[in-house]
C-alpha positions as CSV (number, residue, x, y, z in Angstrom):
1,M,-0.8,-31.5,11.2
2,S,2.0,-28.9,11.1
3,L,2.1,-25.6,9.1
4,G,4.5,-27.3,6.7
5,D,1.9,-30.0,6.0
6,L,-0.8,-27.4,5.3
7,L,1.6,-25.5,2.9
8,S,2.4,-28.8,1.1
9,I,-1.3,-29.6,0.6
10,M,-1.9,-26.2,-0.9
11,R,1.0,-26.6,-3.2
12,R,-0.1,-30.0,-4.4
13,R,-3.7,-28.8,-4.9
14,W,-2.6,-25.7,-6.8
15,Y,-5.5,-26.2,-9.3
16,F,-7.9,-25.2,-6.5
17,M,-5.8,-22.5,-4.8
18,V,-4.6,-20.5,-7.8
19,P,-7.8,-20.2,-9.8
20,L,-10.1,-19.4,-6.8
21,T,-7.6,-17.0,-5.3
22,L,-7.1,-15.1,-8.6
23,L,-10.9,-15.1,-9.0
24,S,-11.4,-13.6,-5.6
25,L,-8.7,-10.9,-6.3
26,L,-10.4,-10.1,-9.6
27,A,-13.8,-9.9,-7.9
28,G,-12.3,-7.6,-5.2
29,G,-10.8,-5.3,-7.9
30,Y,-14.2,-5.2,-9.7
31,L,-15.9,-4.2,-6.5
32,Y,-13.3,-1.5,-5.9
33,R,-14.0,0.0,-9.3
34,T,-17.8,-0.4,-9.2
35,I,-18.8,0.3,-5.6
36,P,-19.2,4.1,-5.3
37,V,-17.7,6.0,-2.3
38,S,-20.3,6.6,0.4
39,Y,-20.6,9.9,2.2
40,A,-22.2,10.6,5.6
41,S,-23.4,13.7,7.3
42,Q,-24.7,14.2,10.9
43,S,-26.6,16.7,13.0
44,S,-27.6,16.8,16.6
45,V,-30.7,18.2,18.3
46,T,-31.7,18.3,21.9
47,L,-35.1,18.6,23.5
48,L,-36.0,21.7,25.6
49,D,-38.5,21.8,28.5
50,S,-41.6,23.7,28.0
51,R,-41.8,27.4,29.0
52,A,-44.0,26.5,32.0
53,V,-41.4,24.1,33.4
54,A,-38.5,26.4,32.5
55,E,-39.9,29.2,34.7
56,L,-39.3,27.0,37.7
57,A,-35.5,27.1,37.2
58,P,-33.1,30.1,37.0
59,T,-32.5,29.8,33.3
60,F,-31.2,33.4,33.0
61,G,-32.6,33.5,29.5
62,N,-30.6,30.5,28.3
63,P,-33.0,27.9,26.8
64,L,-30.3,25.2,26.6
65,S,-30.0,25.1,30.4
66,N,-33.3,23.2,30.4
67,A,-32.2,20.3,28.2
68,G,-32.4,18.0,31.2
69,G,-32.5,14.2,31.5
70,S,-36.2,14.3,32.4
71,L,-37.1,14.4,28.6
72,V,-35.4,11.1,27.8
73,V,-38.7,9.3,27.5
74,T,-40.0,12.0,25.1
75,A,-36.8,11.6,23.1
76,D,-37.3,7.9,22.9
77,V,-40.8,8.3,21.6
78,L,-39.6,10.8,18.9
79,I,-36.8,8.3,17.8
80,R,-39.4,5.6,17.4
81,T,-41.6,7.9,15.4
82,L,-38.9,8.9,13.0
83,Q,-38.0,5.3,12.5
84,S,-41.5,4.3,11.6
85,G,-42.7,3.4,8.1
86,D,-45.0,6.4,7.9
87,S,-42.1,8.8,8.6
88,A,-40.0,7.0,6.0
89,K,-42.6,7.5,3.4
90,E,-43.0,11.2,4.3
91,L,-39.3,11.7,4.1
92,R,-39.1,9.9,0.8
93,S,-41.7,12.3,-0.6
94,R,-39.5,15.2,0.6
95,G,-36.4,13.8,-1.2
96,V,-34.7,11.8,1.5
97,T,-34.1,8.6,-0.4
98,D,-30.8,7.6,1.1
99,R,-30.4,5.6,4.3
100,Y,-30.9,7.6,7.5
101,T,-30.6,6.7,11.2
102,V,-31.9,8.4,14.4
103,G,-30.7,7.6,17.9
104,F,-29.4,8.9,21.2
105,A,-26.0,10.5,21.1
106,P,-23.3,8.1,22.4
107,D,-22.6,8.5,26.2
108,A,-25.3,11.1,26.5
109,D,-27.4,11.2,29.7
110,S,-29.7,13.9,28.4
111,P,-32.2,13.9,25.5
112,L,-29.6,14.6,22.9
113,L,-30.4,13.0,19.5
114,T,-28.0,12.3,16.6
115,L,-29.4,12.3,13.0
116,S,-27.3,10.9,10.2
117,V,-27.7,10.3,6.5
118,S,-25.4,8.3,4.2
119,G,-25.4,8.2,0.4
120,T,-23.2,8.4,-2.6
121,D,-24.0,12.1,-3.6
122,R,-22.2,14.5,-1.3
123,A,-24.5,17.5,-2.0
124,K,-27.6,15.4,-1.8
125,V,-26.6,13.9,1.6
126,L,-26.2,17.4,3.0
127,R,-29.6,18.5,1.8
128,E,-31.2,15.3,3.2
129,T,-29.6,15.8,6.6
130,T,-31.0,19.3,6.7
131,T,-34.5,18.0,5.8
132,L,-34.3,15.3,8.4
133,T,-33.3,17.7,11.1
134,S,-36.3,20.0,10.3
135,F,-38.6,17.0,10.0
136,A,-37.7,15.9,13.6
137,G,-38.9,19.2,15.0
138,E,-42.1,18.9,13.0
139,Q,-42.8,15.4,14.2
140,L,-42.3,16.4,17.8
141,K,-44.9,19.2,17.4
142,A,-47.3,16.9,15.7
143,L,-47.1,14.3,18.5
144,Q,-47.8,16.9,21.1
145,A,-50.6,18.4,19.0
146,A,-52.2,15.0,18.7
147,A,-52.0,14.6,22.5
148,K,-53.6,18.2,22.9
149,V,-50.7,19.4,25.0
150,P,-51.2,23.1,26.1
151,A,-49.0,25.6,24.3
152,T,-47.2,26.5,27.6
153,Y,-46.2,22.9,28.1
154,V,-45.0,22.1,24.6
155,V,-41.5,20.6,24.4
156,Q,-39.3,22.0,21.6
157,T,-36.2,20.9,19.7
158,A,-33.1,23.0,19.4
159,P,-30.2,22.2,17.1
160,V,-26.9,21.6,18.9
161,V,-24.8,20.5,15.9
162,L,-25.9,21.8,12.5
163,P,-25.8,19.4,9.5
164,Q,-22.1,18.7,8.9
165,T,-20.2,18.6,5.6
166,P,-20.5,15.0,4.4
167,V,-17.3,13.0,4.8
168,S,-16.4,9.8,2.9
169,Q,-17.1,6.5,4.5
170,S,-14.6,4.1,2.9
171,K,-14.6,1.5,5.7
172,S,-17.7,-0.4,4.5
173,R,-16.4,-0.4,1.0
174,Y,-13.1,-2.0,2.0
175,Q,-14.9,-4.4,4.3
176,D,-16.9,-5.8,1.3
177,I,-13.8,-6.1,-0.8
178,A,-11.9,-7.9,2.0
179,A,-14.9,-10.2,2.6
180,V,-14.9,-11.3,-1.0
181,V,-11.1,-12.0,-1.1
182,I,-11.2,-13.9,2.3
183,V,-14.2,-16.0,1.2
184,G,-12.4,-16.9,-2.0
185,F,-9.2,-17.9,-0.3
186,V,-10.9,-19.9,2.4
187,S,-13.0,-21.7,-0.2
188,A,-9.9,-22.6,-2.1
189,F,-8.2,-23.8,1.1
190,L,-11.2,-26.0,2.2
191,L,-11.5,-27.5,-1.3
192,S,-7.8,-28.3,-1.3
193,I,-8.1,-30.0,2.1
194,L,-11.2,-31.9,1.0
195,A,-9.4,-33.1,-2.1
196,E,-6.5,-34.2,0.0
197,G,-8.9,-36.1,2.3
198,V,-10.4,-37.9,-0.6
199,A,-7.0,-38.8,-1.9
200,V,-6.0,-40.2,1.6
201,V,-9.1,-42.4,1.6
202,R,-8.3,-43.8,-1.8
203,R,-4.7,-44.5,-0.9
204,R,-5.9,-46.4,2.2
205,G,-8.3,-48.5,0.0
206,R,-5.5,-49.3,-2.4
207,A,-3.2,-50.3,0.5
208,R,-5.8,-52.8,1.8
209,A,-5.8,-54.4,-1.7
210,G,-2.0,-54.7,-1.6
211,Y,-1.2,-51.9,-4.0
212,V,1.5,-49.5,-2.9
213,P,2.3,-46.5,-5.1
214,R,5.9,-45.7,-5.8
215,R,5.9,-42.5,-3.8
216,H,4.6,-44.5,-0.7
217,R,7.0,-47.4,-0.9
218,A,9.6,-47.8,1.8
219,R,12.5,-45.5,1.7
220,P,15.7,-45.2,3.7
221,P,15.2,-43.4,7.0
222,E,15.9,-39.7,6.7
223,R,16.7,-37.2,9.4
224,A,13.6,-35.6,10.8
225,P,13.3,-32.0,9.7
226,R,13.2,-29.3,12.4
227,G,11.7,-25.9,12.4
228,L,8.6,-24.0,13.2
229,L,6.7,-25.0,10.0
230,V,7.2,-28.8,10.7
231,R,6.5,-28.7,14.4
232,R,3.4,-30.7,15.3
233,L,0.4,-28.7,16.3
234,D,-2.4,-29.9,18.5
235,A,-5.6,-28.5,20.0
236,T,-3.9,-27.8,23.3
237,T,-1.3,-25.6,21.6
238,I,-3.9,-23.7,19.7
239,L,-6.1,-23.2,22.7
240,T,-3.1,-22.0,24.7
241,G,-2.5,-19.3,22.1
242,Y,-6.1,-18.3,22.4
243,L,-5.9,-18.1,26.2
244,V,-2.8,-15.9,26.0
245,L,-4.5,-13.5,23.6
246,A,-7.8,-13.5,25.5
247,F,-6.2,-12.8,28.9
248,F,-3.5,-10.3,28.0
249,V,-5.0,-8.3,25.2
250,P,-7.7,-6.1,26.7
251,S,-11.1,-7.4,25.5
252,N,-12.1,-3.9,24.3
253,L,-9.3,-3.8,21.7
254,T,-10.6,-5.2,18.4
255,L,-10.0,-5.2,14.7
256,P,-11.9,-2.2,13.3
257,A,-13.7,-4.2,10.6
258,L,-15.2,-6.7,13.0
259,G,-16.5,-4.6,15.9
260,G,-16.8,-6.0,19.4
261,V,-16.3,-9.6,18.3
262,G,-13.0,-8.8,16.4
263,T,-10.7,-9.4,19.3
264,P,-7.3,-11.0,18.4
265,A,-8.3,-14.0,20.5
266,N,-11.5,-14.6,18.6
267,V,-9.7,-14.3,15.2
268,F,-7.1,-16.8,16.5
269,A,-9.9,-19.2,17.5
270,L,-11.5,-19.0,14.0
271,L,-8.1,-19.9,12.5
272,G,-7.9,-22.8,15.0
273,L,-11.2,-24.0,13.7
274,L,-9.9,-23.9,10.1
275,W,-6.8,-25.9,11.3
276,Y,-9.1,-28.5,12.9
277,L,-11.2,-28.8,9.7
278,A,-8.1,-29.1,7.6
279,T,-6.6,-31.8,9.9
280,W,-9.9,-33.7,10.0
281,L,-10.6,-33.6,6.3
282,G,-7.0,-34.6,5.6
283,G,-7.5,-37.8,7.6
284,R,-5.0,-36.8,10.3
285,I,-7.4,-36.7,13.3
286,L,-10.8,-38.1,14.3
287,P,-13.1,-36.6,17.0
288,A,-12.4,-38.1,20.4
289,Q,-14.9,-40.8,21.3
290,G,-17.7,-40.1,23.8
291,T,-17.4,-36.3,23.4
292,R,-20.3,-35.7,21.1
293,L,-22.7,-34.1,23.6
294,P,-21.2,-30.5,23.8
295,R,-21.1,-30.3,20.0
296,V,-24.7,-31.5,19.6
297,V,-25.7,-28.8,22.1
298,M,-23.8,-26.2,20.1
299,C,-25.7,-27.3,17.0
300,V,-28.9,-26.6,19.0
301,L,-27.6,-23.1,19.8
302,A,-26.5,-22.5,16.2
303,A,-30.0,-23.5,15.0
304,A,-31.6,-21.0,17.4
305,V,-29.2,-18.2,16.3
306,L,-29.7,-18.9,12.6
307,L,-33.5,-18.8,13.0
308,S,-33.2,-15.5,14.8
309,Y,-31.0,-14.3,11.9
310,L,-33.7,-15.2,9.4
311,A,-36.3,-13.5,11.7
312,D,-34.2,-10.3,11.6
313,A,-34.1,-10.5,7.8
314,T,-37.9,-10.6,7.6
315,R,-38.4,-7.3,9.4
316,D,-37.5,-3.8,8.6
317,S,-34.3,-3.7,10.6
318,S,-31.8,-0.8,10.6
319,H,-28.3,-1.0,9.1
320,E,-26.8,-1.1,12.6
321,E,-29.0,-4.1,13.5
322,V,-27.9,-5.9,10.3
323,L,-24.3,-5.4,11.2
324,G,-25.0,-6.6,14.8
325,A,-26.6,-9.8,13.4
326,D,-23.6,-10.4,11.2
327,R,-21.3,-9.9,14.2
328,G,-23.5,-12.3,16.2
329,L,-22.8,-15.0,13.6
330,I,-19.0,-14.4,13.9
331,G,-19.3,-14.7,17.7
332,L,-21.2,-18.0,17.3
333,A,-18.5,-19.3,15.1
334,V,-15.9,-18.5,17.8
335,W,-17.9,-20.3,20.4
336,V,-18.2,-23.3,18.1
337,A,-14.5,-23.3,17.5
338,L,-13.7,-23.4,21.2
339,V,-16.1,-26.2,21.9
340,V,-14.9,-28.2,18.9
341,L,-11.2,-27.8,19.7
342,A,-11.6,-28.6,23.4
343,S,-13.9,-31.5,23.0
344,A,-13.0,-33.2,19.7
345,G,-9.5,-31.9,19.1
346,I,-7.7,-33.0,22.3
347,Q,-6.7,-36.7,21.9
348,E,-4.7,-37.3,25.1
349,R,-5.8,-36.8,28.7
350,S,-2.4,-35.4,29.6
351,R,-2.7,-32.7,27.1
352,L,-6.1,-31.8,28.4
353,E,-4.7,-31.6,32.0
354,T,-1.9,-29.4,30.7
355,L,-4.5,-27.0,29.1
356,M,-6.5,-26.8,32.4
357,R,-3.3,-26.0,34.4
358,R,-2.4,-23.3,31.9
359,L,-6.0,-21.9,32.2
360,V,-5.6,-21.6,36.0
361,V,-2.1,-20.1,35.8
362,L,-3.1,-17.4,33.3
363,G,-6.3,-16.7,35.2
364,T,-4.1,-16.1,38.3
365,V,-2.0,-13.6,36.4
366,V,-5.2,-11.7,35.3
367,A,-6.3,-11.7,38.9
368,L,-3.0,-10.2,40.0
369,I,-3.5,-7.4,37.5
370,G,-6.9,-6.8,39.2
371,Y,-5.1,-6.4,42.6
372,Y,-3.0,-3.6,41.0
373,D,-6.1,-1.9,39.7
374,F,-7.8,-2.0,43.1
375,F,-4.9,-0.7,45.2
376,A,-3.6,1.8,42.6
377,A,-7.2,3.1,41.8
378,T,-6.6,2.8,38.1
379,N,-7.3,0.7,35.0
380,I,-4.1,-0.7,33.6
381,A,-5.9,-1.9,30.5
382,D,-6.5,1.8,29.4
383,S,-2.8,2.3,29.1
384,I,-2.4,-0.6,26.6
385,H,-2.4,0.4,23.0
386,I,-1.7,-2.0,20.2
387,P,-1.2,-0.7,16.6
388,G,-4.0,-1.9,14.3
389,L,-6.5,-2.3,17.1
390,H,-9.0,0.2,18.4
391,S,-11.3,0.3,21.3
392,S,-14.8,-1.1,20.5
393,T,-16.2,0.9,23.5
394,A,-15.8,4.4,24.7
395,G,-13.1,5.0,27.3
396,I,-14.1,3.7,30.7
397,S,-12.8,5.5,33.7
398,A,-12.1,3.7,36.9
399,M,-15.4,2.6,38.4
400,D,-16.0,3.2,42.1
401,R,-18.5,1.8,44.6
402,G,-18.4,3.2,48.0
403,S,-14.8,4.3,48.6
404,F,-13.3,1.5,46.6
405,T,-12.1,1.3,43.0
406,R,-13.6,-1.7,41.2
407,P,-10.9,-3.6,39.3
408,R,-11.5,-5.0,35.8
409,S,-7.9,-6.0,34.9
410,T,-7.8,-6.8,31.1
411,T,-11.6,-7.4,30.9
412,A,-14.2,-4.9,29.7
413,H,-16.0,-4.5,33.0
414,P,-15.7,-5.5,36.7
415,L,-18.7,-7.8,36.3
416,E,-16.9,-9.7,33.6
417,F,-13.7,-9.8,35.7
418,G,-15.6,-11.3,38.7
419,G,-17.7,-13.7,36.7
420,M,-14.7,-15.1,34.8
421,L,-12.8,-15.7,38.0
422,A,-15.8,-17.3,39.6
423,I,-16.0,-20.0,36.9
424,L,-12.2,-20.7,37.2
425,V,-11.9,-20.9,41.0
426,P,-13.3,-24.5,41.2
427,F,-10.5,-25.8,38.9
428,A,-7.9,-24.0,40.9
429,V,-9.2,-25.7,44.1
430,H,-9.2,-29.1,42.4
431,Q,-5.6,-28.7,41.2
432,A,-4.6,-27.7,44.7
433,F,-6.0,-31.0,46.1
434,D,-4.9,-33.2,43.3
435,P,-2.5,-35.8,44.7
436,V,-0.6,-35.9,41.4
437,R,0.6,-32.3,42.0
438,R,1.7,-32.7,45.6
439,H,5.3,-32.6,44.6
440,A,4.7,-29.0,43.4
441,G,4.6,-27.6,47.0
442,A,1.9,-26.0,49.0
443,L,2.6,-22.5,47.8
444,R,2.6,-23.3,44.1
445,R,-0.7,-25.3,44.5
446,W,-2.6,-22.9,46.7
447,A,-1.4,-19.5,45.5
448,P,-3.9,-19.6,42.5
449,V,-6.8,-20.4,44.8
450,A,-5.9,-17.6,47.2
451,I,-5.3,-15.0,44.5
452,M,-8.4,-15.7,42.4
453,A,-10.7,-16.2,45.3
454,G,-9.3,-13.1,47.1
455,A,-9.9,-11.0,44.0
456,L,-13.7,-11.7,44.0
457,P,-14.6,-9.4,46.9
458,L,-12.4,-6.6,45.4
459,T,-14.9,-6.2,42.5
460,V,-17.4,-5.0,45.1
461,S,-20.3,-6.6,43.2
462,R,-23.0,-9.0,44.1
463,T,-22.3,-11.1,41.1
464,S,-18.8,-12.1,42.4
465,I,-20.0,-12.9,45.9
466,I,-22.9,-15.0,44.5
467,G,-20.5,-16.9,42.3
468,A,-18.1,-17.5,45.3
469,F,-21.0,-18.6,47.5
470,I,-22.2,-21.1,44.8
471,V,-18.7,-22.6,44.5
472,I,-18.5,-23.0,48.3
473,L,-22.1,-24.5,48.5
474,V,-21.4,-27.0,45.7
475,M,-17.8,-28.2,46.5
476,V,-17.4,-27.9,50.3
477,P,-20.2,-30.3,51.4
478,R,-18.8,-33.1,49.2
479,W,-15.5,-33.1,51.0
480,R,-14.4,-35.2,54.0
481,P,-15.4,-33.8,57.4
482,Q,-11.8,-32.9,58.3
483,R,-11.2,-31.0,55.0
484,R,-14.7,-29.4,55.2
485,W,-14.3,-27.9,58.6
486,A,-10.8,-26.7,57.8
487,A,-12.2,-25.0,54.7
488,I,-15.1,-23.3,56.6
489,G,-12.6,-22.0,59.2
490,L,-10.3,-20.7,56.5
491,I,-13.2,-18.9,54.8
492,L,-14.3,-17.3,58.0
493,G,-10.7,-16.3,58.8
494,S,-10.4,-14.8,55.3
495,V,-13.5,-12.6,55.9
496,A,-12.0,-11.4,59.2
497,G,-8.7,-10.7,57.4
498,F,-10.5,-8.6,54.8
499,K,-12.2,-6.6,57.5
500,V,-8.8,-5.9,59.1
501,I,-6.7,-5.4,55.9
502,I,-9.3,-3.4,53.9
503,P,-11.5,-1.7,56.4
504,G,-15.0,-1.0,55.1
505,L,-15.0,-3.5,52.2
506,I,-17.0,-6.2,53.9
507,G,-19.5,-3.6,55.2
508,T,-19.9,-2.2,51.7
509,I,-20.6,-5.7,50.2
510,T,-23.1,-6.4,53.1
511,N,-24.9,-3.2,52.4
512,L,-25.2,-4.1,48.7
513,F,-27.2,-7.3,49.7
514,A,-29.2,-5.5,52.4
515,S,-30.3,-2.8,49.9
516,F,-31.1,-5.5,47.4
517,L,-33.3,-7.4,49.9
518,S,-35.1,-4.2,50.9
519,N,-35.6,-3.1,47.3
520,S,-33.8,0.2,48.0
521,D,-30.9,-0.2,45.7
522,S,-30.9,2.1,42.7
523,S,-29.2,-0.4,40.4
524,T,-31.7,-3.1,41.3
525,Q,-34.6,-0.7,40.7
526,A,-33.1,0.3,37.3
527,R,-33.0,-3.4,36.3
528,T,-36.6,-3.9,37.3
529,V,-37.7,-1.1,35.1
530,K,-35.8,-2.6,32.2
531,Y,-37.6,-5.9,32.7
532,S,-41.0,-4.2,32.1
533,A,-39.5,-2.1,29.2
534,I,-38.5,-5.3,27.3
535,V,-41.9,-6.9,27.4
536,P,-43.2,-5.1,24.2
537,Y,-40.2,-6.5,22.2
538,L,-41.0,-10.0,23.5
539,A,-44.6,-9.7,22.7
540,E,-43.7,-8.5,19.2
541,R,-41.5,-11.5,18.3
542,P,-41.8,-14.2,21.0
543,W,-40.4,-17.3,19.3
544,F,-37.3,-16.3,17.3
545,G,-36.6,-12.8,18.6
546,R,-35.4,-9.7,16.8
547,G,-32.0,-11.3,15.8
548,F,-29.0,-12.4,17.7
549,G,-26.7,-9.5,18.3
550,T,-29.2,-6.8,17.3
551,F,-30.4,-5.7,20.8
552,T,-27.4,-3.4,21.4
553,P,-27.3,-0.6,24.0
554,D,-26.6,2.0,21.3
555,L,-30.0,1.2,19.7
556,Y,-32.0,0.1,22.8
557,F,-30.7,-0.2,26.4
558,F,-28.7,-2.5,28.7
559,T,-30.6,-5.5,29.9
560,D,-28.2,-6.5,32.6
561,N,-29.7,-10.0,32.4
562,Q,-28.5,-12.6,29.9
563,Y,-31.8,-14.4,29.9
564,M,-33.8,-11.3,29.1
565,L,-31.3,-10.4,26.4
566,T,-31.6,-13.9,24.9
567,L,-35.4,-13.6,24.9
568,A,-35.2,-10.3,23.1
569,E,-32.7,-11.4,20.5
570,T,-33.5,-15.1,19.9
571,G,-36.9,-15.6,21.5
572,V,-38.2,-18.6,23.4
573,V,-36.2,-21.0,21.1
574,G,-33.0,-19.2,22.0
575,L,-33.7,-19.2,25.7
576,V,-34.3,-22.9,25.6
577,A,-31.0,-23.5,23.8
578,L,-29.2,-21.3,26.3
579,L,-30.7,-23.3,29.2
580,V,-29.7,-26.5,27.5
581,L,-26.1,-25.3,27.4
582,F,-26.0,-24.7,31.1
583,V,-27.8,-28.0,31.9
584,T,-25.3,-29.8,29.7
585,G,-22.4,-28.3,31.6
586,I,-24.0,-29.4,34.9
587,H,-24.7,-32.9,33.5
588,Q,-21.2,-33.4,32.3
589,G,-19.8,-32.5,35.7
590,G,-22.2,-34.9,37.4
591,A,-21.5,-37.7,34.9
592,V,-17.7,-37.3,35.4
593,R,-18.2,-37.6,39.2
594,R,-20.5,-40.7,38.9
595,L,-18.2,-42.6,36.5
596,A,-14.8,-41.6,38.0
597,R,-12.7,-44.3,39.5
598,T,-10.5,-42.0,41.6
599,E,-11.3,-39.4,44.2
600,S,-9.3,-36.8,42.2
601,D,-11.5,-37.4,39.2
602,R,-14.7,-37.2,41.3
603,E,-13.6,-33.8,42.6
604,L,-12.8,-32.7,39.1
605,G,-16.4,-33.6,38.1
606,Q,-17.7,-31.5,41.0
607,A,-15.5,-28.6,39.8
608,F,-17.1,-28.7,36.4
609,L,-20.6,-28.9,38.0
610,A,-19.8,-25.9,40.2
611,S,-18.4,-23.9,37.3
612,A,-21.5,-24.6,35.1
613,L,-23.9,-23.8,38.0
614,V,-22.1,-20.5,38.6
615,A,-22.6,-19.6,34.9
616,L,-26.3,-20.6,35.2
617,V,-27.0,-18.3,38.2
618,I,-24.8,-15.2,37.5
619,S,-26.2,-15.0,33.9
620,A,-29.2,-13.5,35.6
621,T,-27.1,-10.6,37.0
622,F,-25.5,-9.3,33.8
623,D,-25.5,-9.9,30.1
624,A,-22.7,-12.4,30.4
625,L,-22.3,-13.6,26.8
626,S,-21.9,-10.1,25.6
627,F,-18.4,-10.0,27.1
628,P,-15.8,-11.9,25.0
629,M,-13.5,-13.1,27.7
630,Y,-16.2,-14.4,30.0
631,A,-18.0,-16.1,27.0
632,G,-14.8,-17.6,25.8
633,M,-13.9,-19.1,29.2
634,F,-17.5,-20.5,29.6
635,F,-17.5,-22.3,26.2
636,L,-13.9,-23.5,26.7
637,T,-14.8,-25.1,30.0
638,L,-17.9,-26.6,28.4
639,G,-15.8,-28.2,25.7
640,A,-13.2,-29.3,28.2
641,G,-16.0,-30.9,30.4
642,G,-17.1,-32.9,27.4
643,S,-13.6,-34.0,26.6
644,Y,-13.0,-35.1,30.2
645,L,-16.3,-37.0,30.2
646,G,-15.1,-38.9,27.1
647,F,-11.9,-39.9,28.8
648,I,-13.7,-41.0,31.9
649,R,-16.2,-43.0,29.9
650,R,-13.5,-44.8,28.0
651,E,-11.7,-45.6,31.2
652,A,-14.9,-46.8,32.8
653,A,-15.6,-49.1,29.8
654,A,-12.1,-50.5,29.8
655,P,-11.7,-53.9,31.7
656,T,-9.9,-53.6,35.0
657,V,-7.0,-55.9,35.4
658,P,-5.8,-56.5,39.0
659,L,-2.2,-55.6,39.4
660,S,0.3,-57.2,41.7
661,R,1.9,-55.1,44.4
662,K,5.2,-54.9,42.6
663,A,3.4,-53.8,39.4
664,S,1.4,-51.2,41.1
665,E,4.5,-49.8,42.8
666,A,6.2,-49.7,39.5
667,Q,3.5,-47.5,38.1
668,L,3.6,-44.9,40.9
669,P,6.3,-42.7,39.2
670,Q,3.9,-42.3,36.2
671,L,1.7,-40.0,38.4
672,A,4.3,-37.2,37.9
673,E,2.8,-34.0,36.5
674,S,2.9,-33.9,32.7
675,R,4.2,-30.7,31.2
């Protein structure tokens, strides 16, 4: 279905489009007139060491010189106390009736707290902020008095930023208005498509009975129209647009109203899902046969996320957590869109192969950008600014480990960069060995493998090396002995080449694993501490969690483990759904390998298996699905694996007809690469 077809449908179903669109615009105008302007005020306080501790350091009479990081635990206890129900009741009795938040100041390594109040009365908000600031100091004294802390060891609060003059917060107001207008327009669009689908079914029924309406009777052939609006769209074209936006627009640049999930690529994926629904309801496309498994698994994940969303609604969650849960639902819709488009939307195997080749080529370009970051000791993504987009995270300086700069290319973090390349390398290897592409030349086939695999050690991370090791362990043993020994020799030669070309890199990576095994690595120890810190949250809500997307670092802490994060946000049910996702990817790869008729298809199944196994293992090393580019590539390959499995199943079920030698020779030219 082309864009022109969609416009024609909306024009024919004007009785849905016009009233609902006008109704949504009127509702938006009503909200604009009735929703009052909100104001927000902030203050900041820091914790000071006790006088007994301060005497040990040369403070020179300056109490702020003792606002050290050793009081972070005390600050965390104070934050939890101020967020409790008893504190809320006490503040309400003192006149603080508007919404308030308490948390650590962004990017602060010291016990610096930010207190904020938002409401519709500017003067009242300022008074409430002053009351909240004073109440924080009182609560800290009460906590220490209850613990019978000696006076000389009492920790005190000191204001760093006094309550600020309230400023208007119009963003949320316009978000609500935009949401109403968008919901109205999308509802009108879907109803129009549904009505068109019903009309198509009726016309087909009449055609079977022999009735042909006048407008559907044979007409003289006309010249086919040309142009962008009438050009046929398919899932491969839409997913290619998603890949371009995902790879070349830095993943930290988002639409202001959507937060971290509002990347242009994610918005484009949601539009692609609407296109598929419109095409499906209009009777122009049917889901590909034998591809139901990944969509069923996504239904399981969606059920777990929705249950966690309801669990978040039943507790006294903060406004930030509610927004995080809403963003989580948007992220889930993006993942569903990628799986649906890749598994159900692609109807021809040649188009799926084209998509996978484009995926490898674009991933190679991203890897090349990573080489520039590594050797130039910079982050090229920081220099990219797009009007209308803003960074969802604070500016990240170039990250170093040892004496090397860790590249991140257009991703948000070196871990995301390495993890994304690790799940793409198996497909690059398969395409390099694919006999259909032998005409492309050795350089064109093997350059993506060398570039992406070579970029993995440059990230100087255990995650990348573990991913590369899993790819080798899964794919190499299945090869013929001649190819296997050649690959092992090439890998050993590459390691030696890195030692010569980049002195110290291999040694730094080796030391990372040595310190990990000896439990002397600071990052490993920090993660171990977080595992014990997350246990209370798991014990509080073990089955459905605190809400998908609510356990953010701004409110809590980094987990650096996708499984622990999933347990905290969606509970045991969500963890089971996540494991089912990974197992489904592994199963699809194994099924493709078992049912394939050709060696190339069997190696493709092994590539899907290796990619899914990499995702399963490295998810324990960082919060993988929190990064939009990595998550997008994982769900895209999951849907592509289901689509390939459908093609393989249909080919396996088709009867084999022996061909004569001349007929088989006549079909050889059809193996040329489709573009």
